[in-house]
TIVEX-358473 format. One record per residue (C-alpha): residue number from 0; residue in one letter; x, y, z. Coordinates in steps of 0.5 Angstrom, whole numbers. Each point is the difference from the previous one (the first is absolute). Layout:
residues N
+------+-------+-------+-------+-------+
: sefi : nuvex :     X :     Y :     Z :
+------+-------+-------+-------+-------+
:  NUM :     a :     X :     Y :     Z :
...
+------+-------+-------+-------+-------+
end
This chain:
residues 415
+------+-------+-------+-------+-------+
: sefi : nuvex :     X :     Y :     Z :
+------+-------+-------+-------+-------+
:    0 :     m :     9 :    55 :   -23 :
:    1 :     p :    -5 :    -1 :    -4 :
:    2 :     d :    -4 :    -8 :    -1 :
:    3 :     a :    -2 :    -3 :    -5 :
:    4 :     e :    -5 :    -4 :    -4 :
:    5 :     i :     0 :    -5 :    -3 :
:    6 :     i :    -5 :    -2 :    -6 :
:    7 :     a :    -1 :    -6 :    -5 :
:    8 :     v :    -3 :     0 :    -5 :
:    9 :     g :    -4 :    -5 :    -4 :
:   10 :     s :    -6 :    -4 :     1 :
:   11 :     e :     4 :    -7 :     0 :
:   12 :     m :     2 :     1 :     6 :
:   13 :     l :    -6 :     0 :     3 :
:   14 :     t :    -1 :    -7 :     0 :
:   15 :     s :     3 :    -6 :     3 :
:   16 :     q :     5 :    -1 :    -7 :
:   17 :     r :     4 :     7 :     0 :
:   18 :     i :     4 :     2 :     6 :
:   19 :     d :     3 :     6 :     2 :
:   20 :     t :     7 :     1 :     1 :
:   21 :     n :     2 :     6 :    -3 :
:   22 :     s :    -2 :     3 :     7 :
:   23 :     l :     5 :    -5 :     5 :
:   24 :     y :     6 :     2 :    -6 :
:   25 :     l :    -2 :     9 :     0 :
:   26 :     t :    -2 :    -1 :     8 :
:   27 :     d :     8 :    -3 :     1 :
:   28 :     q :     3 :     5 :    -4 :
:   29 :     l :    -4 :     6 :     3 :
:   30 :     n :     1 :    -3 :     7 :
:   31 :     s :     8 :     1 :    -1 :
:   32 :     l :     0 :     7 :    -2 :
:   33 :     g :    -4 :     1 :     7 :
:   34 :     v :    -7 :     1 :    -5 :
:   35 :     e :    -6 :    -4 :     5 :
:   36 :     v :    -6 :    -2 :    -4 :
:   37 :     r :    -6 :     1 :     2 :
:   38 :     r :    -4 :    -4 :    -4 :
:   39 :     k :    -1 :    -5 :    -5 :
:   40 :     l :    -5 :     0 :    -5 :
:   41 :     i :    -3 :    -5 :    -6 :
:   42 :     v :    -5 :     4 :    -6 :
:   43 :     g :    -2 :    -3 :    -5 :
:   44 :     d :    -1 :     2 :    -7 :
:   45 :     d :    -5 :     6 :     1 :
:   46 :     r :     2 :     7 :    -1 :
:   47 :     m :    -5 :     4 :     5 :
:   48 :     l :     2 :    -6 :     5 :
:   49 :     l :     6 :     2 :    -1 :
:   50 :     t :     0 :     7 :    -2 :
:   51 :     a :    -2 :     0 :     8 :
:   52 :     a :     5 :    -3 :     3 :
:   53 :     v :     5 :     4 :    -2 :
:   54 :     r :    -3 :     6 :     2 :
:   55 :     q :    -2 :    -3 :     7 :
:   56 :     a :     7 :    -3 :     0 :
:   57 :     l :     3 :     9 :    -1 :
:   58 :     e :    -3 :     2 :     6 :
:   59 :     y :     5 :    -4 :     5 :
:   60 :     a :     6 :    -4 :    -6 :
:   61 :     g :     6 :     4 :    -2 :
:   62 :     i :     2 :    -4 :    -3 :
:   63 :     v :    -6 :    -5 :    -4 :
:   64 :     i :     2 :    -6 :    -5 :
:   65 :     l :    -4 :    -3 :    -5 :
:   66 :     t :     3 :    -6 :    -3 :
:   67 :     g :    -4 :    -4 :    -6 :
:   68 :     g :    -6 :     3 :    -6 :
:   69 :     l :     5 :     3 :    -5 :
:   70 :     g :    -1 :    -5 :    -5 :
:   71 :     p :    -3 :     1 :    -7 :
:   72 :     t :    -7 :    -3 :     1 :
:   73 :     e :    -7 :     4 :     3 :
:   74 :     d :     0 :    -3 :     6 :
:   75 :     d :     8 :     4 :     2 :
:   76 :     v :    -3 :     6 :     4 :
:   77 :     t :     4 :     2 :     4 :
:   78 :     r :     3 :     6 :    -5 :
:   79 :     e :    -7 :     3 :     0 :
:   80 :     a :    -1 :    -1 :     7 :
:   81 :     v :     6 :     3 :     2 :
:   82 :     a :    -1 :     6 :    -5 :
:   83 :     a :    -7 :     1 :     3 :
:   84 :     a :     1 :     0 :     7 :
:   85 :     l :     6 :     6 :    -1 :
:   86 :     s :    -5 :     3 :    -5 :
:   87 :     r :     6 :     0 :    -5 :
:   88 :     p :     0 :    -2 :    -8 :
:   89 :     l :     2 :    -6 :    -3 :
:   90 :     l :     5 :     3 :    -4 :
:   91 :     f :     2 :    -5 :    -7 :
:   92 :     h :     9 :    -1 :    -1 :
:   93 :     q :     1 :    -2 :    -6 :
:   94 :     e :     7 :    -2 :     1 :
:   95 :     i :    -2 :    -5 :     5 :
:   96 :     c :    -5 :    -3 :    -5 :
:   97 :     d :     6 :     0 :    -5 :
:   98 :     a :     4 :    -4 :     6 :
:   99 :     i :    -6 :    -4 :     0 :
:  100 :     e :     1 :    -1 :    -7 :
:  101 :     e :     7 :    -2 :    -2 :
:  102 :     r :     0 :    -5 :     7 :
:  103 :     f :    -6 :    -4 :    -5 :
:  104 :     r :     3 :     1 :    -6 :
:  105 :     r :     7 :    -3 :     4 :
:  106 :     r :    -4 :    -6 :    -1 :
:  107 :     q :    -2 :     0 :    -5 :
:  108 :     r :    -8 :     2 :     2 :
:  109 :     k :    -4 :     5 :    -2 :
:  110 :     m :    -2 :     4 :     6 :
:  111 :     a :    -7 :     1 :     0 :
:  112 :     e :    -6 :     6 :     1 :
:  113 :     i :    -1 :     0 :     7 :
:  114 :     n :     7 :    -1 :     2 :
:  115 :     k :     0 :     7 :    -2 :
:  116 :     r :    -4 :     1 :     8 :
:  117 :     q :     6 :    -1 :     3 :
:  118 :     a :     3 :     7 :    -3 :
:  119 :     y :    -4 :     4 :     3 :
:  120 :     v :     2 :     4 :     8 :
:  121 :     v :    -2 :     2 :     5 :
:  122 :     e :     2 :     9 :    -2 :
:  123 :     g :     5 :     2 :     5 :
:  124 :     a :     4 :    -7 :     0 :
:  125 :     e :     6 :    -3 :     0 :
:  126 :     i :     0 :    -6 :    -5 :
:  127 :     l :     4 :    -6 :     4 :
:  128 :     p :     2 :    -4 :    -5 :
:  129 :     n :    -1 :    -8 :    -1 :
:  130 :     t :     6 :    -4 :    -2 :
:  131 :     n :    -4 :    -6 :     0 :
:  132 :     g :    -7 :     1 :    -2 :
:  133 :     t :    -5 :     5 :    -5 :
:  134 :     a :    -3 :     4 :     6 :
:  135 :     p :     5 :     6 :     3 :
:  136 :     g :    -1 :     2 :     7 :
:  137 :     q :    -2 :     7 :     2 :
:  138 :     w :     2 :     4 :     6 :
:  139 :     i :    -4 :     6 :     1 :
:  140 :     e :     2 :     6 :     6 :
:  141 :     h :    -8 :     2 :     3 :
:  142 :     q :     0 :     5 :     5 :
:  143 :     g :     5 :    -3 :     4 :
:  144 :     r :    -1 :    -7 :    -1 :
:  145 :     s :     3 :    -5 :    -6 :
:  146 :     v :    -5 :    -5 :    -3 :
:  147 :     v :     3 :    -5 :    -3 :
:  148 :     l :    -2 :    -5 :    -6 :
:  149 :     l :     3 :    -6 :     0 :
:  150 :     p :    -1 :    -7 :    -6 :
:  151 :     g :    -3 :    -5 :     4 :
:  152 :     p :     5 :    -6 :    -3 :
:  153 :     p :     6 :    -1 :     5 :
:  154 :     g :     5 :    -1 :    -5 :
:  155 :     e :    -2 :     8 :    -2 :
:  156 :     m :    -2 :     3 :     7 :
:  157 :     k :     6 :    -2 :     2 :
:  158 :     p :     6 :     2 :    -4 :
:  159 :     m :    -5 :     7 :    -1 :
:  160 :     f :     0 :     2 :     8 :
:  161 :     e :     6 :    -2 :     1 :
:  162 :     a :     4 :     4 :    -5 :
:  163 :     g :    -5 :     6 :    -2 :
:  164 :     c :    -4 :     1 :     8 :
:  165 :     l :     5 :    -3 :     5 :
:  166 :     p :     5 :     7 :    -2 :
:  167 :     r :    -6 :     5 :     0 :
:  168 :     l :    -3 :    -3 :     7 :
:  169 :     i :     7 :     1 :     3 :
:  170 :     q :     2 :     7 :    -3 :
:  171 :     r :    -7 :     2 :     3 :
:  172 :     l :    -1 :    -3 :     7 :
:  173 :     p :     4 :     2 :     6 :
:  174 :     t :     5 :    -5 :     3 :
:  175 :     q :    -4 :    -6 :     5 :
:  176 :     v :     0 :    -6 :     1 :
:  177 :     i :    -5 :    -5 :     3 :
:  178 :     r :     3 :    -5 :     5 :
:  179 :     t :    -3 :    -6 :     2 :
:  180 :     r :    -1 :    -6 :     6 :
:  181 :     f :    -4 :    -5 :     0 :
:  182 :     y :    -2 :    -5 :     6 :
:  183 :     r :    -3 :    -6 :     0 :
:  184 :     v :    -4 :    -4 :     6 :
:  185 :     t :    -4 :    -6 :     1 :
:  186 :     g :    -4 :    -1 :     7 :
:  187 :     f :    -4 :     6 :     0 :
:  188 :     t :    -7 :     1 :    -4 :
:  189 :     e :     0 :     7 :    -3 :
:  190 :     s :    -4 :     4 :     4 :
:  191 :     d :     4 :    -2 :     6 :
:  192 :     l :     6 :     1 :    -3 :
:  193 :     d :    -3 :     7 :    -2 :
:  194 :     a :    -2 :     1 :     7 :
:  195 :     l :     8 :    -1 :     2 :
:  196 :     i :     3 :     3 :    -4 :
:  197 :     a :    -4 :     7 :    -2 :
:  198 :     p :     1 :     4 :     5 :
:  199 :     v :     7 :     0 :    -3 :
:  200 :     y :    -1 :     1 :    -6 :
:  201 :     t :    -6 :     5 :     0 :
:  202 :     k :     5 :     5 :     2 :
:  203 :     y :     3 :     2 :    -7 :
:  204 :     a :    -2 :     1 :    -7 :
:  205 :     n :     6 :    -2 :    -2 :
:  206 :     p :     3 :    -6 :     0 :
:  207 :     s :    -8 :    -3 :    -2 :
:  208 :     t :    -2 :    -6 :     2 :
:  209 :     t :    -4 :    -5 :    -3 :
:  210 :     i :    -1 :    -7 :     3 :
:  211 :     l :    -1 :    -6 :    -5 :
:  212 :     a :    -4 :    -6 :     2 :
:  213 :     s :     0 :    -7 :    -2 :
:  214 :     p :    -1 :    -7 :     4 :
:  215 :     g :     5 :     0 :     6 :
:  216 :     d :     4 :     6 :    -4 :
:  217 :     i :     0 :     6 :     1 :
:  218 :     q :     4 :     6 :    -4 :
:  219 :     v :     2 :     6 :     3 :
:  220 :     h :     2 :     5 :    -3 :
:  221 :     l :     2 :     7 :     1 :
:  222 :     r :     3 :     5 :    -6 :
:  223 :     a :     4 :     6 :     0 :
:  224 :     r :     1 :     6 :    -5 :
:  225 :     c :     5 :     5 :     2 :
:  226 :     e :     5 :     4 :    -4 :
:  227 :     t :     6 :    -5 :     3 :
:  228 :     a :     0 :    -6 :     1 :
:  229 :     e :     4 :     1 :     6 :
:  230 :     e :    -7 :     4 :     3 :
:  231 :     a :    -4 :    -6 :    -3 :
:  232 :     e :     4 :    -5 :     4 :
:  233 :     r :    -1 :     4 :     6 :
:  234 :     l :    -8 :     1 :     0 :
:  235 :     l :     0 :    -9 :    -1 :
:  236 :     a :     5 :     0 :     6 :
:  237 :     e :    -4 :     5 :     5 :
:  238 :     v :    -7 :    -3 :    -2 :
:  239 :     g :     3 :    -9 :    -2 :
:  240 :     t :     4 :    -1 :     7 :
:  241 :     p :    -6 :     1 :     4 :
:  242 :     i :    -4 :    -4 :    -4 :
:  243 :     e :     5 :    -6 :    -1 :
:  244 :     k :     0 :     1 :     8 :
:  245 :     l :    -8 :     0 :     1 :
:  246 :     l :     1 :    -7 :    -5 :
:  247 :     g :     4 :    -3 :     3 :
:  248 :     r :     0 :    -8 :    -1 :
:  249 :     h :    -5 :     0 :    -4 :
:  250 :     l :     5 :     4 :    -7 :
:  251 :     f :     3 :    -5 :    -3 :
:  252 :     s :     3 :     5 :    -6 :
:  253 :     l :     2 :     6 :    -1 :
:  254 :     t :     2 :    -1 :    -8 :
:  255 :     g :    -7 :    -2 :    -2 :
:  256 :     e :     3 :    -7 :    -1 :
:  257 :     p :    -6 :    -6 :     2 :
:  258 :     l :     0 :    -5 :     6 :
:  259 :     e :     3 :    -5 :    -4 :
:  260 :     a :     6 :     4 :    -1 :
:  261 :     i :     2 :     3 :     6 :
:  262 :     v :    -1 :    -7 :     3 :
:  263 :     g :     5 :    -3 :    -5 :
:  264 :     t :     4 :     4 :     2 :
:  265 :     l :     1 :    -3 :     7 :
:  266 :     l :    -1 :    -7 :    -2 :
:  267 :     r :     7 :     2 :    -5 :
:  268 :     e :     3 :     3 :     7 :
:  269 :     l :    -2 :    -6 :     4 :
:  270 :     e :     3 :    -4 :    -5 :
:  271 :     a :    -7 :    -3 :     1 :
:  272 :     t :    -5 :    -5 :    -4 :
:  273 :     l :    -7 :     1 :     0 :
:  274 :     a :    -7 :    -5 :    -2 :
:  275 :     v :    -7 :     1 :     0 :
:  276 :     a :    -6 :    -5 :     1 :
:  277 :     e :    -7 :     4 :    -3 :
:  278 :     s :    -7 :    -2 :     0 :
:  279 :     c :    -4 :     5 :     0 :
:  280 :     t :     5 :     4 :    -4 :
:  281 :     g :     1 :    -5 :    -6 :
:  282 :     g :     8 :     3 :    -1 :
:  283 :     m :    -1 :     8 :     1 :
:  284 :     v :     6 :     0 :     4 :
:  285 :     g :     4 :    -5 :    -3 :
:  286 :     e :    -2 :     4 :    -6 :
:  287 :     r :     2 :     7 :     3 :
:  288 :     i :     7 :    -2 :     2 :
:  289 :     t :     1 :    -4 :    -5 :
:  290 :     a :    -1 :     8 :    -4 :
:  291 :     v :     6 :     2 :     2 :
:  292 :     p :     6 :     0 :    -3 :
:  293 :     g :     6 :    -5 :     3 :
:  294 :     s :    -5 :    -4 :     5 :
:  295 :     s :     3 :    -6 :    -3 :
:  296 :     n :     5 :     2 :     5 :
:  297 :     y :    -4 :     0 :     7 :
:  298 :     f :    -7 :    -5 :    -3 :
:  299 :     l :    -1 :    -7 :     0 :
:  300 :     g :    -6 :    -1 :    -2 :
:  301 :     g :    -8 :    -1 :     2 :
:  302 :     f :    -6 :    -4 :     1 :
:  303 :     i :    -7 :     1 :    -2 :
:  304 :     t :    -3 :    -5 :     5 :
:  305 :     y :    -8 :     2 :    -1 :
:  306 :     s :    -3 :    -6 :     1 :
:  307 :     d :     1 :    -2 :     7 :
:  308 :     l :     2 :    -8 :    -3 :
:  309 :     l :     6 :     4 :    -3 :
:  310 :     k :     2 :     3 :     6 :
:  311 :     t :     1 :    -6 :     4 :
:  312 :     e :     3 :    -3 :    -6 :
:  313 :     l :     5 :     5 :    -2 :
:  314 :     l :     2 :     3 :     7 :
:  315 :     g :    -2 :    -5 :     4 :
:  316 :     v :    -6 :     4 :     4 :
:  317 :     d :    -3 :    -5 :     5 :
:  318 :     p :    -7 :    -1 :    -2 :
:  319 :     a :    -2 :     0 :     8 :
:  320 :     l :     2 :     8 :     0 :
:  321 :     i :    -4 :     1 :    -6 :
:  322 :     e :    -6 :    -5 :     2 :
:  323 :     q :     0 :     3 :     7 :
:  324 :     h :     2 :     7 :    -1 :
:  325 :     s :    -3 :     2 :    -8 :
:  326 :     a :     5 :     1 :    -6 :
:  327 :     v :    -1 :     8 :     2 :
:  328 :     s :     4 :     0 :     7 :
:  329 :     n :     6 :     2 :     3 :
:  330 :     e :     3 :    -8 :     2 :
:  331 :     v :    -1 :    -1 :    -9 :
:  332 :     a :     2 :     7 :    -1 :
:  333 :     c :     7 :    -2 :     4 :
:  334 :     a :     0 :    -8 :    -2 :
:  335 :     m :     0 :     3 :    -7 :
:  336 :     a :     6 :     5 :     1 :
:  337 :     q :     4 :    -6 :     3 :
:  338 :     g :    -1 :    -5 :    -5 :
:  339 :     a :     2 :     5 :    -5 :
:  340 :     r :     7 :     1 :     3 :
:  341 :     e :     1 :    -7 :     1 :
:  342 :     r :    -1 :    -3 :    -7 :
:  343 :     t :     4 :     6 :    -3 :
:  344 :     g :     5 :     0 :     6 :
:  345 :     a :    -1 :     8 :     0 :
:  346 :     t :     2 :     5 :     4 :
:  347 :     f :    -7 :     4 :     1 :
:  348 :     a :    -7 :    -4 :    -2 :
:  349 :     l :    -6 :     5 :    -1 :
:  350 :     s :    -8 :    -3 :     0 :
:  351 :     i :    -7 :     3 :    -2 :
:  352 :     t :    -6 :    -3 :     2 :
:  353 :     g :    -8 :     3 :     0 :
:  354 :     e :    -6 :     1 :    -3 :
:  355 :     a :     0 :     5 :    -5 :
:  356 :     g :    -7 :    -2 :    -2 :
:  357 :     p :    -5 :     2 :    -2 :
:  358 :     e :    -2 :    -5 :     4 :
:  359 :     s :     3 :    -4 :     6 :
:  360 :     n :     2 :    -8 :    -1 :
:  361 :     s :     4 :     0 :     7 :
:  362 :     g :    -7 :     3 :     4 :
:  363 :     v :     5 :     6 :     2 :
:  364 :     p :    -3 :     7 :    -3 :
:  365 :     v :     3 :     3 :    -7 :
:  366 :     g :     6 :     3 :     0 :
:  367 :     t :     4 :    -4 :     6 :
:  368 :     v :     6 :    -2 :    -2 :
:  369 :     f :     6 :    -1 :     4 :
:  370 :     v :     7 :     1 :    -2 :
:  371 :     g :     7 :    -6 :     3 :
:  372 :     f :     7 :     1 :     0 :
:  373 :     a :     5 :    -4 :     2 :
:  374 :     g :     7 :     0 :     1 :
:  375 :     p :     6 :    -3 :     4 :
:  376 :     d :    -3 :     3 :     8 :
:  377 :     a :    -8 :     0 :    -1 :
:  378 :     t :    -6 :    -2 :    -4 :
:  379 :     d :    -6 :     5 :     1 :
:  380 :     a :    -6 :     3 :    -3 :
:  381 :     i :    -4 :     6 :     0 :
:  382 :     r :    -8 :     0 :    -2 :
:  383 :     l :    -3 :     6 :    -4 :
:  384 :     g :    -6 :     3 :    -2 :
:  385 :     m :     0 :     2 :    -7 :
:  386 :     p :    -5 :     5 :    -3 :
:  387 :     g :    -3 :    -1 :    -8 :
:  388 :     d :    -2 :    -4 :    -5 :
:  389 :     r :     4 :    -6 :    -3 :
:  390 :     t :     6 :     4 :    -3 :
:  391 :     r :     2 :     4 :     6 :
:  392 :     i :     0 :    -5 :     5 :
:  393 :     r :     5 :    -3 :    -4 :
:  394 :     g :     3 :     6 :    -1 :
:  395 :     f :     0 :     1 :     8 :
:  396 :     a :     2 :    -7 :     2 :
:  397 :     t :     7 :     1 :    -5 :
:  398 :     q :     2 :     5 :     2 :
:  399 :     a :    -1 :    -1 :     8 :
:  400 :     a :     4 :    -5 :    -2 :
:  401 :     l :     6 :     3 :    -3 :
:  402 :     d :     0 :     5 :     7 :
:  403 :     l :     0 :    -4 :     4 :
:  404 :     l :     6 :    -4 :    -3 :
:  405 :     r :     3 :     7 :     0 :
:  406 :     r :    -2 :     2 :     7 :
:  407 :     r :     4 :    -8 :     3 :
:  408 :     l :     6 :     1 :    -5 :
:  409 :     l :     1 :     7 :     3 :
:  410 :     r :    -1 :    -2 :     7 :
:  411 :     i :     5 :    -6 :    -2 :
:  412 :     e :     5 :     5 :    -3 :
:  413 :     e :     0 :     5 :     6 :
:  414 :     t :     2 :    -5 :     5 :
+------+-------+-------+-------+-------+
end
């Protein structure tokens, strides 16, 4: 089964103003045919660099797709670079030139002389018509590999790929499928997670395993490529089932859903409501919860009590607790959660108080966070030591709070 490489051409995509989105679309289309994209490149408008990139891609990729650089100006170098990489001449096609000229005529405009550059085709290429622009695409078979030239504008590239490339790929490619499993995990460091599951996944080249980490949220992707969907699913189960057992309660999603969606589902199933009281996270927990459609069914609202005064006035935290234990403490976290629950009538409440840095105002080390929980039967809190800078600490704290809620809800559901 051939692999693919995508080369996006254009110096503008090497700036901060433009993003290559074509490769995302092409990757999705290729994956649906069982083709893995092994590399994506962005190459500026440099003919020598692009020629070298195409030659290198042909060393290992069975399908090389280039997008962009097919315009009429001097900096549109894709045609010349591909011709040089394949050691083939460019040939002028009068019928392409006539079609471009007719397109301008229908718009009551005269074709500029430089548009004739778009009528040059690599020797042996099949022409891919462009119904939405002037630059035709090209499909080239070269020593058992396919090289495809597509225009850069998505409105031209996508219709051309679907009309001109998909039928050719379906005809040429053997039947294969790609199937995936996505696990989302919390409560592990990336290194600890890998140490736990590596003895399972390292035995297999197929499925391949990828681990992606963000603060408090690690994703494990299993990806199988097989001749049939049944075989792919069998392999995924063979690797995934023992991994799921090892992850245990740290595994919160099998579908890729974020933690806030998971706890939302649990709250809805329990017909329960939630309120939050946040200090150092400044509303981040509430923002994540309300980002889930339908959260108004279970989320009542929250308090951002950044100062000690508001902890006292809005949540009813006893000033003596703050005086005795500091605002960043187990006692204050519990009092905040209980106050939020009492004032809103929510079934459950979460609270966060901590030191996100860069300096400590309470005397506890930066990264110290207390997450409080209040429910019908108990109020408690956990202490966490969060690594990193202010942004990472706040992200970890938010994830930890949602995971504490998840664990408490699961225990209630199972009793």
